[in-house]
PDBQT receptor file of N, H, CA, C and O in Angstrom, charges set to zero:
ATOM      1  N   MET A   1      88.087  44.881 133.576  1.00  0.00    +0.000 N 
ATOM      2  CA  MET A   1      87.565  44.627 132.265  1.00  0.00    +0.000 C 
ATOM      3  C   MET A   1      87.007  45.924 131.695  1.00  0.00    +0.000 C 
ATOM      4  O   MET A   1      86.147  46.567 132.297  1.00  0.00    +0.000 OA
ATOM      5  N   SER A   2      87.491  46.278 130.579  1.00  0.00    +0.000 N 
ATOM      6  H   SER A   2      88.190  45.756 130.090  1.00  0.00    +0.000 HD
ATOM      7  CA  SER A   2      86.985  47.479 129.930  1.00  0.00    +0.000 C 
ATOM      8  C   SER A   2      85.924  47.081 128.913  1.00  0.00    +0.000 C 
ATOM      9  O   SER A   2      86.054  46.088 128.198  1.00  0.00    +0.000 OA
ATOM     10  N   LYS A   3      84.923  47.850 128.876  1.00  0.00    +0.000 N 
ATOM     11  H   LYS A   3      84.818  48.657 129.457  1.00  0.00    +0.000 HD
ATOM     12  CA  LYS A   3      83.812  47.581 127.979  1.00  0.00    +0.000 C 
ATOM     13  C   LYS A   3      84.013  48.399 126.710  1.00  0.00    +0.000 C 
ATOM     14  O   LYS A   3      83.965  49.628 126.751  1.00  0.00    +0.000 OA
ATOM     15  N   GLU A   4      84.231  47.749 125.623  1.00  0.00    +0.000 N 
ATOM     16  H   GLU A   4      84.269  46.750 125.590  1.00  0.00    +0.000 HD
ATOM     17  CA  GLU A   4      84.417  48.455 124.354  1.00  0.00    +0.000 C 
ATOM     18  C   GLU A   4      83.076  48.596 123.659  1.00  0.00    +0.000 C 
ATOM     19  O   GLU A   4      82.329  47.626 123.533  1.00  0.00    +0.000 OA
ATOM     20  N   SER A   5      82.772  49.804 123.209  1.00  0.00    +0.000 N 
ATOM     21  H   SER A   5      83.378  50.592 123.312  1.00  0.00    +0.000 HD
ATOM     22  CA  SER A   5      81.516  50.013 122.502  1.00  0.00    +0.000 C 
ATOM     23  C   SER A   5      81.747  49.862 121.004  1.00  0.00    +0.000 C 
ATOM     24  O   SER A   5      82.655  50.465 120.431  1.00  0.00    +0.000 OA
ATOM     25  N   THR A   6      80.931  49.068 120.407  1.00  0.00    +0.000 N 
ATOM     26  H   THR A   6      80.194  48.578 120.873  1.00  0.00    +0.000 HD
ATOM     27  CA  THR A   6      80.998  48.887 118.962  1.00  0.00    +0.000 C 
ATOM     28  C   THR A   6      79.698  49.441 118.399  1.00  0.00    +0.000 C 
ATOM     29  O   THR A   6      78.673  48.759 118.416  1.00  0.00    +0.000 OA
ATOM     30  N   PRO A   7      79.732  50.668 117.901  1.00  0.00    +0.000 N 
ATOM     31  CA  PRO A   7      78.495  51.268 117.394  1.00  0.00    +0.000 C 
ATOM     32  C   PRO A   7      78.018  50.566 116.128  1.00  0.00    +0.000 C 
ATOM     33  O   PRO A   7      78.767  50.398 115.166  1.00  0.00    +0.000 OA
ATOM     34  N   ASP A   8      76.781  50.171 116.154  1.00  0.00    +0.000 N 
ATOM     35  H   ASP A   8      76.172  50.307 116.936  1.00  0.00    +0.000 HD
ATOM     36  CA  ASP A   8      76.190  49.580 114.960  1.00  0.00    +0.000 C 
ATOM     37  C   ASP A   8      75.509  50.675 114.148  1.00  0.00    +0.000 C 
ATOM     38  O   ASP A   8      75.568  51.847 114.518  1.00  0.00    +0.000 OA
ATOM     39  N   ALA A   9      74.878  50.312 113.074  1.00  0.00    +0.000 N 
ATOM     40  H   ALA A   9      74.830  49.360 112.773  1.00  0.00    +0.000 HD
ATOM     41  CA  ALA A   9      74.273  51.296 112.179  1.00  0.00    +0.000 C 
ATOM     42  C   ALA A   9      73.125  52.038 112.866  1.00  0.00    +0.000 C 
ATOM     43  O   ALA A   9      72.965  53.244 112.674  1.00  0.00    +0.000 OA
ATOM     44  N   ALA A  10      72.324  51.323 113.669  1.00  0.00    +0.000 N 
ATOM     45  H   ALA A  10      72.454  50.344 113.825  1.00  0.00    +0.000 HD
ATOM     46  CA  ALA A  10      71.206  51.961 114.358  1.00  0.00    +0.000 C 
ATOM     47  C   ALA A  10      71.698  52.959 115.399  1.00  0.00    +0.000 C 
ATOM     48  O   ALA A  10      71.136  54.045 115.540  1.00  0.00    +0.000 OA
ATOM     49  N   ALA A  11      72.740  52.591 116.119  1.00  0.00    +0.000 N 
ATOM     50  H   ALA A  11      73.197  51.708 116.004  1.00  0.00    +0.000 HD
ATOM     51  CA  ALA A  11      73.284  53.488 117.127  1.00  0.00    +0.000 C 
ATOM     52  C   ALA A  11      73.898  54.719 116.475  1.00  0.00    +0.000 C 
ATOM     53  O   ALA A  11      73.775  55.826 116.999  1.00  0.00    +0.000 OA
ATOM     54  N   ALA A  12      74.552  54.537 115.347  1.00  0.00    +0.000 N 
ATOM     55  H   ALA A  12      74.653  53.638 114.921  1.00  0.00    +0.000 HD
ATOM     56  CA  ALA A  12      75.127  55.678 114.637  1.00  0.00    +0.000 C 
ATOM     57  C   ALA A  12      74.037  56.607 114.119  1.00  0.00    +0.000 C 
ATOM     58  O   ALA A  12      74.203  57.827 114.148  1.00  0.00    +0.000 OA
ATOM     59  N   ALA A  13      72.922  56.047 113.645  1.00  0.00    +0.000 N 
ATOM     60  H   ALA A  13      72.787  55.057 113.622  1.00  0.00    +0.000 HD
ATOM     61  CA  ALA A  13      71.808  56.866 113.163  1.00  0.00    +0.000 C 
ATOM     62  C   ALA A  13      71.163  57.633 114.313  1.00  0.00    +0.000 C 
ATOM     63  O   ALA A  13      70.811  58.802 114.154  1.00  0.00    +0.000 OA
ATOM     64  N   ARG A  14      71.002  56.980 115.483  1.00  0.00    +0.000 N 
ATOM     65  H   ARG A  14      71.288  56.030 115.612  1.00  0.00    +0.000 HD
ATOM     66  CA  ARG A  14      70.437  57.666 116.650  1.00  0.00    +0.000 C 
ATOM     67  C   ARG A  14      71.338  58.804 117.098  1.00  0.00    +0.000 C 
ATOM     68  O   ARG A  14      70.867  59.893 117.425  1.00  0.00    +0.000 OA
ATOM     69  N   HIS A  15      72.629  58.542 117.110  1.00  0.00    +0.000 N 
ATOM     70  H   HIS A  15      73.012  57.657 116.845  1.00  0.00    +0.000 HD
ATOM     71  CA  HIS A  15      73.562  59.576 117.536  1.00  0.00    +0.000 C 
ATOM     72  C   HIS A  15      73.576  60.743 116.547  1.00  0.00    +0.000 C 
ATOM     73  O   HIS A  15      73.699  61.897 116.958  1.00  0.00    +0.000 OA
ATOM     74  N   ALA A  16      73.451  60.459 115.264  1.00  0.00    +0.000 N 
ATOM     75  H   ALA A  16      73.350  59.522 114.930  1.00  0.00    +0.000 HD
ATOM     76  CA  ALA A  16      73.425  61.533 114.270  1.00  0.00    +0.000 C 
ATOM     77  C   ALA A  16      72.168  62.381 114.423  1.00  0.00    +0.000 C 
ATOM     78  O   ALA A  16      72.201  63.592 114.204  1.00  0.00    +0.000 OA
ATOM     79  N   ARG A  17      71.067  61.750 114.797  1.00  0.00    +0.000 N 
ATOM     80  H   ARG A  17      71.040  60.766 114.975  1.00  0.00    +0.000 HD
ATOM     81  CA  ARG A  17      69.802  62.482 114.914  1.00  0.00    +0.000 C 
ATOM     82  C   ARG A  17      69.644  63.149 116.273  1.00  0.00    +0.000 C 
ATOM     83  O   ARG A  17      69.216  64.301 116.340  1.00  0.00    +0.000 OA
ATOM     84  N   TYR A  18      69.978  62.459 117.352  1.00  0.00    +0.000 N 
ATOM     85  H   TYR A  18      70.326  61.523 117.297  1.00  0.00    +0.000 HD
ATOM     86  CA  TYR A  18      69.736  62.951 118.710  1.00  0.00    +0.000 C 
ATOM     87  C   TYR A  18      71.016  63.217 119.489  1.00  0.00    +0.000 C 
ATOM     88  O   TYR A  18      70.954  63.397 120.705  1.00  0.00    +0.000 OA
ATOM     89  N   GLY A  19      72.138  63.247 118.854  1.00  0.00    +0.000 N 
ATOM     90  H   GLY A  19      72.188  63.101 117.866  1.00  0.00    +0.000 HD
ATOM     91  CA  GLY A  19      73.406  63.361 119.550  1.00  0.00    +0.000 C 
ATOM     92  C   GLY A  19      73.706  64.729 120.119  1.00  0.00    +0.000 C 
ATOM     93  O   GLY A  19      74.646  64.863 120.901  1.00  0.00    +0.000 OA
ATOM     94  N   ARG A  20      72.942  65.760 119.758  1.00  0.00    +0.000 N 
ATOM     95  H   ARG A  20      72.177  65.652 119.122  1.00  0.00    +0.000 HD
ATOM     96  CA  ARG A  20      73.216  67.087 120.288  1.00  0.00    +0.000 C 
ATOM     97  C   ARG A  20      71.893  67.776 120.644  1.00  0.00    +0.000 C 
ATOM     98  O   ARG A  20      70.825  67.413 120.150  1.00  0.00    +0.000 OA
ATOM     99  N   LEU A  21      72.000  68.762 121.498  1.00  0.00    +0.000 N 
ATOM    100  H   LEU A  21      72.867  69.058 121.899  1.00  0.00    +0.000 HD
ATOM    101  CA  LEU A  21      70.813  69.505 121.922  1.00  0.00    +0.000 C 
ATOM    102  C   LEU A  21      70.405  70.490 120.841  1.00  0.00    +0.000 C 
ATOM    103  O   LEU A  21      71.242  70.918 120.046  1.00  0.00    +0.000 OA
ATOM    104  N   PRO A  22      69.121  70.855 120.799  1.00  0.00    +0.000 N 
ATOM    105  CA  PRO A  22      68.683  71.866 119.828  1.00  0.00    +0.000 C 
ATOM    106  C   PRO A  22      69.261  73.236 120.175  1.00  0.00    +0.000 C 
ATOM    107  O   PRO A  22      69.761  73.446 121.280  1.00  0.00    +0.000 OA
ATOM    108  N   GLU A  23      69.190  74.143 119.243  1.00  0.00    +0.000 N 
ATOM    109  H   GLU A  23      68.783  73.972 118.345  1.00  0.00    +0.000 HD
ATOM    110  CA  GLU A  23      69.695  75.498 119.458  1.00  0.00    +0.000 C 
ATOM    111  C   GLU A  23      68.896  76.176 120.569  1.00  0.00    +0.000 C 
ATOM    112  O   GLU A  23      67.699  75.929 120.721  1.00  0.00    +0.000 OA
ATOM    113  N   ARG A  24      69.564  77.029 121.340  1.00  0.00    +0.000 N 
ATOM    114  H   ARG A  24      70.536  77.229 121.217  1.00  0.00    +0.000 HD
ATOM    115  CA  ARG A  24      68.885  77.761 122.413  1.00  0.00    +0.000 C 
ATOM    116  C   ARG A  24      67.965  78.822 121.825  1.00  0.00    +0.000 C 
ATOM    117  O   ARG A  24      68.264  79.418 120.790  1.00  0.00    +0.000 OA
ATOM    118  N   ILE A  25      66.853  79.048 122.491  1.00  0.00    +0.000 N 
ATOM    119  H   ILE A  25      66.610  78.564 123.332  1.00  0.00    +0.000 HD
ATOM    120  CA  ILE A  25      65.921  80.100 122.114  1.00  0.00    +0.000 C 
ATOM    121  C   ILE A  25      66.122  81.251 123.084  1.00  0.00    +0.000 C 
ATOM    122  O   ILE A  25      66.090  81.059 124.300  1.00  0.00    +0.000 OA
ATOM    123  N   ARG A  26      66.328  82.433 122.551  1.00  0.00    +0.000 N 
ATOM    124  H   ARG A  26      66.354  82.589 121.564  1.00  0.00    +0.000 HD
ATOM    125  CA  ARG A  26      66.543  83.598 123.409  1.00  0.00    +0.000 C 
ATOM    126  C   ARG A  26      65.254  83.968 124.133  1.00  0.00    +0.000 C 
ATOM    127  O   ARG A  26      64.159  83.710 123.633  1.00  0.00    +0.000 OA
ATOM    128  N   PHE A  27      65.387  84.566 125.297  1.00  0.00    +0.000 N 
ATOM    129  H   PHE A  27      66.277  84.776 125.702  1.00  0.00    +0.000 HD
ATOM    130  CA  PHE A  27      64.226  84.976 126.078  1.00  0.00    +0.000 C 
ATOM    131  C   PHE A  27      63.396  86.008 125.319  1.00  0.00    +0.000 C 
ATOM    132  O   PHE A  27      62.168  86.002 125.403  1.00  0.00    +0.000 OA
ATOM    133  N   GLU A  28      64.054  86.882 124.587  1.00  0.00    +0.000 N 
ATOM    134  H   GLU A  28      65.052  86.887 124.518  1.00  0.00    +0.000 HD
ATOM    135  CA  GLU A  28      63.347  87.916 123.825  1.00  0.00    +0.000 C 
ATOM    136  C   GLU A  28      62.462  87.301 122.745  1.00  0.00    +0.000 C 
ATOM    137  O   GLU A  28      61.443  87.884 122.375  1.00  0.00    +0.000 OA
ATOM    138  N   ASP A  29      62.839  86.136 122.241  1.00  0.00    +0.000 N 
ATOM    139  H   ASP A  29      63.667  85.663 122.542  1.00  0.00    +0.000 HD
ATOM    140  CA  ASP A  29      62.036  85.469 121.217  1.00  0.00    +0.000 C 
ATOM    141  C   ASP A  29      60.844  84.727 121.817  1.00  0.00    +0.000 C 
ATOM    142  O   ASP A  29      59.911  84.380 121.093  1.00  0.00    +0.000 OA
ATOM    143  N   MET A  30      60.861  84.480 123.115  1.00  0.00    +0.000 N 
ATOM    144  H   MET A  30      61.619  84.761 123.703  1.00  0.00    +0.000 HD
ATOM    145  CA  MET A  30      59.771  83.744 123.760  1.00  0.00    +0.000 C 
ATOM    146  C   MET A  30      58.694  84.661 124.314  1.00  0.00    +0.000 C 
ATOM    147  O   MET A  30      57.598  84.193 124.621  1.00  0.00    +0.000 OA
ATOM    148  N   THR A  31      58.970  85.945 124.449  1.00  0.00    +0.000 N 
ATOM    149  H   THR A  31      59.860  86.325 124.198  1.00  0.00    +0.000 HD
ATOM    150  CA  THR A  31      58.005  86.863 125.046  1.00  0.00    +0.000 C 
ATOM    151  C   THR A  31      57.567  87.908 124.035  1.00  0.00    +0.000 C 
ATOM    152  O   THR A  31      58.260  88.192 123.058  1.00  0.00    +0.000 OA
ATOM    153  N   GLU A  32      56.408  88.467 124.297  1.00  0.00    +0.000 N 
ATOM    154  H   GLU A  32      55.845  88.236 125.091  1.00  0.00    +0.000 HD
ATOM    155  CA  GLU A  32      55.882  89.521 123.441  1.00  0.00    +0.000 C 
ATOM    156  C   GLU A  32      55.279  90.595 124.339  1.00  0.00    +0.000 C 
ATOM    157  O   GLU A  32      54.511  90.295 125.252  1.00  0.00    +0.000 OA
ATOM    158  N   GLU A  33      55.626  91.818 124.076  1.00  0.00    +0.000 N 
ATOM    159  H   GLU A  33      56.250  92.061 123.334  1.00  0.00    +0.000 HD
ATOM    160  CA  GLU A  33      55.087  92.923 124.861  1.00  0.00    +0.000 C 
ATOM    161  C   GLU A  33      53.995  93.610 124.060  1.00  0.00    +0.000 C 
ATOM    162  O   GLU A  33      54.186  93.968 122.898  1.00  0.00    +0.000 OA
ATOM    163  N   ILE A  34      52.836  93.789 124.708  1.00  0.00    +0.000 N 
ATOM    164  H   ILE A  34      52.681  93.499 125.652  1.00  0.00    +0.000 HD
ATOM    165  CA  ILE A  34      51.743  94.514 124.065  1.00  0.00    +0.000 C 
ATOM    166  C   ILE A  34      51.264  95.594 125.023  1.00  0.00    +0.000 C 
ATOM    167  O   ILE A  34      51.397  95.462 126.240  1.00  0.00    +0.000 OA
ATOM    168  N   GLU A  35      50.718  96.638 124.478  1.00  0.00    +0.000 N 
ATOM    169  H   GLU A  35      50.610  96.745 123.489  1.00  0.00    +0.000 HD
ATOM    170  CA  GLU A  35      50.202  97.746 125.278  1.00  0.00    +0.000 C 
ATOM    171  C   GLU A  35      48.865  97.340 125.887  1.00  0.00    +0.000 C 
ATOM    172  O   GLU A  35      47.968  96.883 125.179  1.00  0.00    +0.000 OA
ATOM    173  N   ALA A  36      48.737  97.505 127.178  1.00  0.00    +0.000 N 
ATOM    174  H   ALA A  36      49.466  97.876 127.753  1.00  0.00    +0.000 HD
ATOM    175  CA  ALA A  36      47.493  97.193 127.867  1.00  0.00    +0.000 C 
ATOM    176  C   ALA A  36      46.577  98.407 127.798  1.00  0.00    +0.000 C 
ATOM    177  O   ALA A  36      46.983  99.531 128.095  1.00  0.00    +0.000 OA
ATOM    178  N   GLY A  37      45.349  98.161 127.406  1.00  0.00    +0.000 N 
ATOM    179  H   GLY A  37      45.019  97.248 127.165  1.00  0.00    +0.000 HD
ATOM    180  CA  GLY A  37      44.381  99.238 127.315  1.00  0.00    +0.000 C 
ATOM    181  C   GLY A  37      43.688  99.467 128.645  1.00  0.00    +0.000 C 
ATOM    182  O   GLY A  37      43.867  98.688 129.581  1.00  0.00    +0.000 OA
ATOM    183  N   PRO A  38      42.899 100.526 128.737  1.00  0.00    +0.000 N 
ATOM    184  CA  PRO A  38      42.170 100.780 129.984  1.00  0.00    +0.000 C 
ATOM    185  C   PRO A  38      41.112  99.697 130.207  1.00  0.00    +0.000 C 
ATOM    186  O   PRO A  38      40.535  99.172 129.255  1.00  0.00    +0.000 OA
ATOM    187  N   SER A  39      40.872  99.377 131.461  1.00  0.00    +0.000 N 
ATOM    188  H   SER A  39      41.341  99.803 132.235  1.00  0.00    +0.000 HD
ATOM    189  CA  SER A  39      39.892  98.334 131.759  1.00  0.00    +0.000 C 
ATOM    190  C   SER A  39      38.484  98.874 131.550  1.00  0.00    +0.000 C 
ATOM    191  O   SER A  39      38.217 100.057 131.764  1.00  0.00    +0.000 OA
ATOM    192  N   ASP A  40      37.602  97.998 131.134  1.00  0.00    +0.000 N 
ATOM    193  H   ASP A  40      37.819  97.038 130.960  1.00  0.00    +0.000 HD
ATOM    194  CA  ASP A  40      36.202  98.367 130.913  1.00  0.00    +0.000 C 
ATOM    195  C   ASP A  40      35.426  98.281 132.224  1.00  0.00    +0.000 C 
ATOM    196  O   ASP A  40      35.892  97.691 133.199  1.00  0.00    +0.000 OA
ATOM    197  N   ALA A  41      34.247  98.872 132.231  1.00  0.00    +0.000 N 
ATOM    198  H   ALA A  41      33.869  99.351 131.439  1.00  0.00    +0.000 HD
ATOM    199  CA  ALA A  41      33.405  98.833 133.418  1.00  0.00    +0.000 C 
ATOM    200  C   ALA A  41      32.880  97.424 133.664  1.00  0.00    +0.000 C 
ATOM    201  O   ALA A  41      32.547  97.082 134.799  1.00  0.00    +0.000 OA
ATOM    202  N   LYS A  42      32.798  96.594 132.612  1.00  0.00    +0.000 N 
ATOM    203  H   LYS A  42      33.068  96.872 131.690  1.00  0.00    +0.000 HD
ATOM    204  CA  LYS A  42      32.290  95.239 132.792  1.00  0.00    +0.000 C 
ATOM    205  C   LYS A  42      33.250  94.371 133.603  1.00  0.00    +0.000 C 
ATOM    206  O   LYS A  42      32.845  93.340 134.139  1.00  0.00    +0.000 OA
ATOM    207  N   ASP A  43      34.525  94.780 133.699  1.00  0.00    +0.000 N 
ATOM    208  H   ASP A  43      34.854  95.618 133.263  1.00  0.00    +0.000 HD
ATOM    209  CA  ASP A  43      35.500  94.022 134.458  1.00  0.00    +0.000 C 
ATOM    210  C   ASP A  43      35.508  94.398 135.933  1.00  0.00    +0.000 C 
ATOM    211  O   ASP A  43      36.202  93.760 136.725  1.00  0.00    +0.000 OA
ATOM    212  N   ALA A  44      34.749  95.426 136.318  1.00  0.00    +0.000 N 
ATOM    213  H   ALA A  44      34.186  95.945 135.675  1.00  0.00    +0.000 HD
ATOM    214  CA  ALA A  44      34.749  95.894 137.705  1.00  0.00    +0.000 C 
ATOM    215  C   ALA A  44      34.016  94.885 138.598  1.00  0.00    +0.000 C 
ATOM    216  O   ALA A  44      33.139  94.158 138.134  1.00  0.00    +0.000 OA
ATOM    217  N   TYR A  45      34.382  94.852 139.864  1.00  0.00    +0.000 N 
ATOM    218  H   TYR A  45      35.095  95.443 140.241  1.00  0.00    +0.000 HD
ATOM    219  CA  TYR A  45      33.751  93.963 140.830  1.00  0.00    +0.000 C 
ATOM    220  C   TYR A  45      32.370  94.492 141.194  1.00  0.00    +0.000 C 
ATOM    221  O   TYR A  45      32.214  95.673 141.504  1.00  0.00    +0.000 OA
ATOM    222  N   ASP A  46      31.382  93.627 141.157  1.00  0.00    +0.000 N 
ATOM    223  H   ASP A  46      31.509  92.667 140.906  1.00  0.00    +0.000 HD
ATOM    224  CA  ASP A  46      30.012  93.992 141.494  1.00  0.00    +0.000 C 
ATOM    225  C   ASP A  46      29.555  93.103 142.648  1.00  0.00    +0.000 C 
ATOM    226  O   ASP A  46      29.206  91.945 142.417  1.00  0.00    +0.000 OA
ATOM    227  N   PRO A  47      29.547  93.610 143.891  1.00  0.00    +0.000 N 
ATOM    228  CA  PRO A  47      29.174  92.753 145.015  1.00  0.00    +0.000 C 
ATOM    229  C   PRO A  47      27.717  92.295 144.965  1.00  0.00    +0.000 C 
ATOM    230  O   PRO A  47      27.394  91.226 145.482  1.00  0.00    +0.000 OA
ATOM    231  N   GLU A  48      26.835  93.083 144.354  1.00  0.00    +0.000 N 
ATOM    232  H   GLU A  48      27.098  93.952 143.934  1.00  0.00    +0.000 HD
ATOM    233  CA  GLU A  48      25.427  92.688 144.267  1.00  0.00    +0.000 C 
ATOM    234  C   GLU A  48      25.224  91.541 143.273  1.00  0.00    +0.000 C 
ATOM    235  O   GLU A  48      24.334  90.709 143.448  1.00  0.00    +0.000 OA
ATOM    236  N   GLY A  49      26.043  91.505 142.248  1.00  0.00    +0.000 N 
ATOM    237  H   GLY A  49      26.767  92.181 142.106  1.00  0.00    +0.000 HD
ATOM    238  CA  GLY A  49      25.879  90.464 141.234  1.00  0.00    +0.000 C 
ATOM    239  C   GLY A  49      26.813  89.284 141.408  1.00  0.00    +0.000 C 
ATOM    240  O   GLY A  49      26.838  88.390 140.562  1.00  0.00    +0.000 OA
ATOM    241  N   SER A  50      27.587  89.262 142.497  1.00  0.00    +0.000 N 
ATOM    242  H   SER A  50      27.567  89.988 143.184  1.00  0.00    +0.000 HD
ATOM    243  CA  SER A  50      28.555  88.180 142.673  1.00  0.00    +0.000 C 
ATOM    244  C   SER A  50      27.882  86.851 142.996  1.00  0.00    +0.000 C 
ATOM    245  O   SER A  50      28.509  85.806 142.825  1.00  0.00    +0.000 OA
ATOM    246  N   TRP A  51      26.636  86.848 143.453  1.00  0.00    +0.000 N 
ATOM    247  H   TRP A  51      26.127  87.697 143.592  1.00  0.00    +0.000 HD
ATOM    248  CA  TRP A  51      25.943  85.608 143.764  1.00  0.00    +0.000 C 
ATOM    249  C   TRP A  51      25.684  84.785 142.507  1.00  0.00    +0.000 C 
ATOM    250  O   TRP A  51      25.477  83.575 142.599  1.00  0.00    +0.000 OA
ATOM    251  N   LYS A  52      25.693  85.409 141.352  1.00  0.00    +0.000 N 
ATOM    252  H   LYS A  52      25.862  86.392 141.277  1.00  0.00    +0.000 HD
ATOM    253  CA  LYS A  52      25.431  84.695 140.102  1.00  0.00    +0.000 C 
ATOM    254  C   LYS A  52      26.537  83.690 139.789  1.00  0.00    +0.000 C 
ATOM    255  O   LYS A  52      26.304  82.701 139.094  1.00  0.00    +0.000 OA
ATOM    256  N   TYR A  53      27.729  83.943 140.297  1.00  0.00    +0.000 N 
ATOM    257  H   TYR A  53      27.919  84.747 140.861  1.00  0.00    +0.000 HD
ATOM    258  CA  TYR A  53      28.877  83.114 139.962  1.00  0.00    +0.000 C 
ATOM    259  C   TYR A  53      29.280  82.192 141.106  1.00  0.00    +0.000 C 
ATOM    260  O   TYR A  53      30.368  81.615 141.094  1.00  0.00    +0.000 OA
ATOM    261  N   TYR A  54      28.402  82.057 142.089  1.00  0.00    +0.000 N 
ATOM    262  H   TYR A  54      27.518  82.526 142.099  1.00  0.00    +0.000 HD
ATOM    263  CA  TYR A  54      28.682  81.193 143.237  1.00  0.00    +0.000 C 
ATOM    264  C   TYR A  54      28.565  79.737 142.806  1.00  0.00    +0.000 C 
ATOM    265  O   TYR A  54      27.610  79.369 142.123  1.00  0.00    +0.000 OA
ATOM    266  N   SER A  55      29.507  78.926 143.190  1.00  0.00    +0.000 N 
ATOM    267  H   SER A  55      30.283  79.226 143.745  1.00  0.00    +0.000 HD
ATOM    268  CA  SER A  55      29.480  77.523 142.849  1.00  0.00    +0.000 C 
ATOM    269  C   SER A  55      29.595  76.699 144.119  1.00  0.00    +0.000 C 
ATOM    270  O   SER A  55      30.450  76.965 144.964  1.00  0.00    +0.000 OA
ATOM    271  N   CYS A  56      28.745  75.712 144.251  1.00  0.00    +0.000 N 
ATOM    272  H   CYS A  56      28.050  75.496 143.565  1.00  0.00    +0.000 HD
ATOM    273  CA  CYS A  56      28.754  74.842 145.411  1.00  0.00    +0.000 C 
ATOM    274  C   CYS A  56      28.683  73.406 144.931  1.00  0.00    +0.000 C 
ATOM    275  O   CYS A  56      27.783  73.061 144.165  1.00  0.00    +0.000 OA
ATOM    276  N   LEU A  57      29.601  72.565 145.357  1.00  0.00    +0.000 N 
ATOM    277  H   LEU A  57      30.332  72.845 145.979  1.00  0.00    +0.000 HD
ATOM    278  CA  LEU A  57      29.644  71.188 144.905  1.00  0.00    +0.000 C 
ATOM    279  C   LEU A  57      28.387  70.435 145.309  1.00  0.00    +0.000 C 
ATOM    280  O   LEU A  57      27.879  69.624 144.536  1.00  0.00    +0.000 OA
ATOM    281  N   ALA A  58      27.876  70.693 146.517  1.00  0.00    +0.000 N 
ATOM    282  H   ALA A  58      28.289  71.352 147.146  1.00  0.00    +0.000 HD
ATOM    283  CA  ALA A  58      26.668  70.013 146.967  1.00  0.00    +0.000 C 
ATOM    284  C   ALA A  58      25.482  70.350 146.074  1.00  0.00    +0.000 C 
ATOM    285  O   ALA A  58      24.672  69.480 145.755  1.00  0.00    +0.000 OA
ATOM    286  N   LEU A  59      25.378  71.621 145.669  1.00  0.00    +0.000 N 
ATOM    287  H   LEU A  59      26.036  72.329 145.928  1.00  0.00    +0.000 HD
ATOM    288  CA  LEU A  59      24.295  72.011 144.774  1.00  0.00    +0.000 C 
ATOM    289  C   LEU A  59      24.479  71.413 143.385  1.00  0.00    +0.000 C 
ATOM    290  O   LEU A  59      23.509  71.003 142.747  1.00  0.00    +0.000 OA
ATOM    291  N   ASP A  60      25.714  71.365 142.922  1.00  0.00    +0.000 N 
ATOM    292  H   ASP A  60      26.502  71.698 143.440  1.00  0.00    +0.000 HD
ATOM    293  CA  ASP A  60      25.982  70.776 141.615  1.00  0.00    +0.000 C 
ATOM    294  C   ASP A  60      25.628  69.300 141.579  1.00  0.00    +0.000 C 
ATOM    295  O   ASP A  60      25.186  68.797 140.546  1.00  0.00    +0.000 OA
ATOM    296  N   LEU A  61      25.817  68.594 142.696  1.00  0.00    +0.000 N 
ATOM    297  H   LEU A  61      26.176  69.003 143.534  1.00  0.00    +0.000 HD
ATOM    298  CA  LEU A  61      25.504  67.182 142.744  1.00  0.00    +0.000 C 
ATOM    299  C   LEU A  61      24.041  66.921 143.090  1.00  0.00    +0.000 C 
ATOM    300  O   LEU A  61      23.599  65.772 143.075  1.00  0.00    +0.000 OA
ATOM    301  N   GLY A  62      23.298  67.957 143.396  1.00  0.00    +0.000 N 
ATOM    302  H   GLY A  62      23.657  68.890 143.409  1.00  0.00    +0.000 HD
ATOM    303  CA  GLY A  62      21.879  67.814 143.722  1.00  0.00    +0.000 C 
ATOM    304  C   GLY A  62      21.637  67.308 145.124  1.00  0.00    +0.000 C 
ATOM    305  O   GLY A  62      20.614  66.675 145.385  1.00  0.00    +0.000 OA
ATOM    306  N   LEU A  63      22.554  67.574 146.027  1.00  0.00    +0.000 N 
ATOM    307  H   LEU A  63      23.384  68.088 145.814  1.00  0.00    +0.000 HD
ATOM    308  CA  LEU A  63      22.385  67.113 147.410  1.00  0.00    +0.000 C 
ATOM    309  C   LEU A  63      21.634  68.110 148.234  1.00  0.00    +0.000 C 
ATOM    310  O   LEU A  63      21.405  67.881 149.422  1.00  0.00    +0.000 OA
TER     311      LEU A  63
């Protein structure tokens, strides 16, 4: 038994709208190159001040 498809108006409208894939986007259009500047001293690692950013779940929950 062969199944014959009889497209109705809704199916034809869906196929007209979604029947094909969108246009491809080139990789060059998805990326942007910018010049990286020198890093500031504020971005440097400070072992003496690293305790300020310590996070502990037990302390956060008050345990």
